[in-house]
Each structure stands twice: as C-alpha cells, then as structure tokens.
C-alpha positions in Angstrom: -25.0 29.8 60.3 -25.6 26.1 60.8 -24.5 25.5 57.2 -21.1 27.0 57.9 -20.4 24.3 60.5 -21.1 21.3 58.2 -18.2 19.1 57.3 -17.1 19.4 53.7 -18.6 16.9 51.3 -16.5 13.9 50.5 -14.5 14.3 47.3 -16.0 12.6 44.3 -14.6 9.2 43.6 -11.4 9.3 41.5 -12.0 8.6 37.8 -10.7 5.3 36.6 -7.4 5.7 34.9 -7.7 6.1 31.1 -7.7 2.8 29.2 -4.6 2.1 27.2 -5.2 3.1 23.6 -6.0 0.2 21.4 -3.1 -1.0 19.3 -2.9 1.0 16.0 -4.5 -0.8 13.2 -2.0 -2.0 10.6 -2.0 -0.1 7.3 -1.9 -1.6 3.8 -1.0 0.4 0.7 -1.5 -1.4 -2.6 0.1 0.2 -5.7 -1.7 0.1 -9.0 0.0 1.1 -12.2 1.8 -0.4 -15.2 5.5 -1.0 -15.3 7.8 2.0 -15.7 5.5 4.6 -14.1 7.6 4.9 -10.9 5.7 2.8 -8.3 8.8 1.7 -6.4 10.2 5.2 -6.4 6.8 6.4 -5.1 6.8 3.7 -2.4 10.3 4.6 -1.2 9.5 8.3 -0.9 5.9 8.1 0.4 6.3 5.1 2.8 9.8 5.2 4.3 10.1 2.6 7.0 7.1 0.5 5.7 7.5 -3.2 5.1 7.5 -3.6 1.3 6.4 -6.7 -0.4 7.6 -6.8 -4.0 7.0 -9.7 -6.3 9.9 -8.7 -8.5 12.3 -9.0 -5.5 10.8 -12.4 -4.6 11.2 -13.6 -8.3 14.8 -12.4 -8.3 15.4 -14.3 -5.0 13.7 -17.5 -6.2 14.8 -17.6 -9.9 17.7 -15.3 -10.2 15.7 -13.0 -12.6 13.0 -10.5 -11.6 11.3 -10.9 -15.0 11.1 -14.7 -14.7 7.4 -15.5 -14.5 7.8 -19.3 -14.4 7.1 -19.6 -10.7 4.5 -16.8 -10.3 2.1 -19.0 -8.3 4.8 -19.8 -5.8 6.0 -16.1 -5.7 2.4 -14.9 -5.2 1.8 -17.3 -2.4 5.1 -16.3 -0.7 4.3 -12.6 -1.1 0.8 -13.1 0.4 2.3 -14.9 3.4 4.8 -12.1 4.0 2.1 -9.5 3.7 -0.1 -11.5 6.1 2.8 -11.6 8.6 3.4 -7.8 8.4 -0.3 -7.1 9.0 -0.6 -9.6 11.8 2.2 -7.7 13.6 0.4 -4.4 13.1 2.9 -3.1 10.7 2.5 -0.6 7.8 2.9 -2.7 4.7 3.1 -1.8 1.0 2.3 -4.2 -1.9 4.6 -2.9 -4.6 3.3 -4.5 -7.9 1.3 -3.5 -10.9 -2.0 -4.9 -9.6 -3.6 -4.0 -12.9 -7.0 -5.8 -12.6 -9.7 -6.0 -10.0 -9.1 -9.8 -9.9 -5.4 -9.2 -9.0 -6.3 -6.6 -6.4 -9.2 -8.5 -4.7 -7.2 -11.0 -2.7 -4.9 -8.3 -1.4 -7.7 -6.0 -0.4 -9.6 -8.9 1.3 -6.4 -9.9 3.2 -6.0 -6.3 4.4 -9.6 -5.9 5.4 -9.6 -9.3 7.1 -6.6 -8.2 9.2 -8.4 -5.0 10.3 -6.0 -2.9 8.3 -6.6 0.6 6.9 -6.5 -0.3 3.2 -5.4 2.3 0.7 -5.2 1.7 -3.0 -2.6 4.1 -4.6 -3.3 4.4 -8.3 -0.4 6.1 -10.2 -2.0 7.5 -13.3 0.5 8.5 -16.0 0.5 8.5 -19.8 2.1 5.6 -21.7 4.9 7.8 -23.0 6.0 8.6 -19.4 6.0 4.9 -18.6 8.1 4.1 -21.7 10.6 6.9 -20.8 10.7 5.8 -17.2 11.3 2.2 -18.3 14.4 3.3 -20.3 15.9 4.9 -17.2 15.5 1.7 -15.2 18.3 -0.8 -14.5 15.8 -3.7 -15.2 13.9 -2.8 -18.3 10.6 -4.3 -19.2 10.0 -5.0 -22.9 8.0 -2.1 -24.5 5.4 -4.5 -25.8 4.8 -5.7 -22.3 4.2 -2.2 -21.0 1.8 -1.5 -24.0 -0.1 -4.7 -23.2 -0.3 -3.7 -19.5 -1.9 -0.3 -20.5 -4.3 -2.1 -22.7 -5.6 -4.4 -20.0 -5.3 -2.0 -17.0 -8.6 -1.7 -15.1 -8.6 1.6 -13.2 -10.1 1.0 -9.8 -13.5 2.4 -8.8 -13.5 4.8 -5.8 -15.3 2.1 -3.7 -12.9 -0.8 -4.5 -11.0 -0.3 -1.2 -11.4 1.6 2.1 -9.5 4.5 0.4 -8.6 4.9 -3.3 -6.2 7.7 -4.2 -5.5 8.6 -7.7 -2.0 10.2 -8.2 -0.8 12.1 -11.2 2.7 13.2 -12.1 3.6 16.6 -10.7 7.3 17.5 -10.7 6.6 20.5 -8.4 5.7 18.2 -5.5 8.5 16.7 -3.3 7.4 13.1 -4.2 6.7 14.0 -7.9 3.0 13.1 -7.6 -0.1 14.8 -6.4 -3.5 13.4 -5.5 -6.5 14.2 -7.6 
C-alpha cells in the first residue's frame, strides 16, 4: 500500500534535439570514352541539373573553335578552377571530356577526393564503329583518324581507380541508352 502513495518518478530528461544533418558531400562524375560515343548526351540524361565542366565548351569560348587545341593548358586550368568551385559549393559536378588515360584522370580524381566528394568514374564502353557513326551525327565532327587514335591510346580504368567506377555499355532498351555492367 505504501508504494501506491509514492510520488511519480520524475520524467527522464528530454533528449537533446537531433543534430542538423551534415551538409551533403559534393558529387563528381568523370566521363571516360573516346569522341563520338555519346558522353555529352549521357551527361544530359543521367545528370540533369548538375554543373557540367566541358573543355570543348571552354575552348569554343576562348578560341572560337571547340577543336582548337592551341590553348589547352589554359583551358584545362580554367576547367579545373571551375570544377574546384562547384565542389567547394557542395554541388554535383560532371567533367564531360574524354579522360582517356590514367594520367588525364588522376588530377580530376584527386581534386574530387580532396574536396570530400563522392567520386564516380563513368566509363562509356562502345565499339569503334558506334563512335564513328555517332560522330557523323554530330554538329561538330571529329576527324575519323582522331577517333581511331583515341581508341588506340584509351586506357580503360581499373575498378579501384576511383571511389566508384561504373562501366556502361550501349543498350537501346534503357531510357538513357546505356546500362551498367
């Protein structure tokens, strides 16, 4: 009976309010494929709203011709600066370029990792004949011998080259025209 007369226990202390979630890490997508495969079309479909850094666009702005390679060092430096800015603001960013060799990809991947970004290397694997056909359908065509040379020097990335490496192959049944392997 005596226990029935006791005062109720004090309520437990209120839990602290949940901490605000940390800001989302930026995301960096780096395309990797020869010219004519469809990288820019892939980027537009797969990453709508992402900030796209495209060296062809910067060459066009600086020289008046996307294929003008005479100022590539300046274009690359400007592109890296733009990419750095997008990542610093926590934005999703896409590097839309061929990125054919490990040496070309290394500074991009290091920049993304240094910014704390989720880094994804998107490798669009398609046969040469598809790239040549795709090139003929483009407004700005790349000379066929350039595309053939790109295929000859293309270094397919290893699965451990970036935080995530995704190999995509053409698949017309998919909404974006590609599927992951």
